[in-house]
C-alpha positions in Angstrom: 0.0 0.0 0.0 1.3 3.4 -0.9 2.3 5.9 1.8 0.0 8.8 2.6 1.0 12.4 2.9 0.6 12.2 6.7 2.9 9.2 6.9 5.7 11.0 4.9 5.3 14.1 7.2 5.4 11.9 10.3 8.9 10.7 9.3 10.3 13.9 7.6 8.5 16.7 9.3 7.4 19.7 7.2 8.4 19.1 3.6 7.2 20.6 0.3 4.4 18.9 -1.6 6.5 18.0 -4.6 8.9 16.0 -2.4 5.9 14.2 -0.8 4.6 13.3 -4.3 8.0 12.1 -5.4 8.3 9.9 -2.3 4.8 8.5 -2.6 5.5 7.7 -6.3 8.5 5.5 -5.4 6.0 2.9 -4.1 8.1 2.4 -1.0 6.6 1.5 2.4 6.6 3.7 5.5 9.3 1.3 7.0 11.4 1.9 3.9 11.1 5.6 4.3 12.1 5.3 8.0 15.1 3.2 7.0 16.1 5.8 4.4 15.9 8.5 7.0 18.1 6.6 9.3 20.7 6.0 6.5 20.6 9.6 5.6 21.0 11.2 8.9 22.8 8.4 10.9 24.6 6.2 8.3 27.7 5.7 10.5 25.7 4.2 13.3 24.0 1.8 10.8 27.3 0.8 9.3 28.7 0.2 12.8 25.7 -2.2 13.4 26.7 -4.3 10.4 23.5 -3.5 8.6 23.4 -4.4 4.9 23.5 -1.5 2.4 20.1 -0.1 1.5 18.0 -1.7 -1.2 16.8 -0.1 -4.4 13.7 1.7 -3.0 15.5 2.8 0.1 18.4 4.2 -2.0 15.9 6.1 -4.2 14.3 7.6 -1.1 17.8 8.6 0.2 18.4 10.4 -3.1 15.1 12.4 -2.5 15.6 13.3 1.1 19.4 13.8 1.5 20.4 17.6 1.9 22.0 19.2 -1.1 25.7 19.5 -0.8 25.6 23.3 -1.4 22.7 23.8 1.1 23.6 25.7 4.3 21.9 23.0 6.4 19.5 20.0 6.1 16.5 20.5 3.9 14.4 18.4 6.3 13.8 18.8 9.9 13.7 15.1 10.7 11.2 13.1 12.7 9.0 14.8 15.2 
C-alpha cells in the first residue's frame, strides 16, 4: 500500500508537496522511508551495526531526502 502524505510528514517533518509526491510515487513503504531517513542522517551508526547497504527503494528515497551539498543546512527537519 502506498504511503500517505501524513505518513511522509510523520517521518520527515514539514516538507514541500513536490517532495511528498515524489516519495509516494516510489512505491516505498513507511518502513522503507524510516530506513532511508536513518541512513541519511545516521549512516555511520547503521554501518557500525553491520546492517546491509540499502536496497533499491531505500536508495531512491535517500536520493530524494538527503540535503543538497551546497545547502547551508539540512533541507528536512527530521522526525517529530
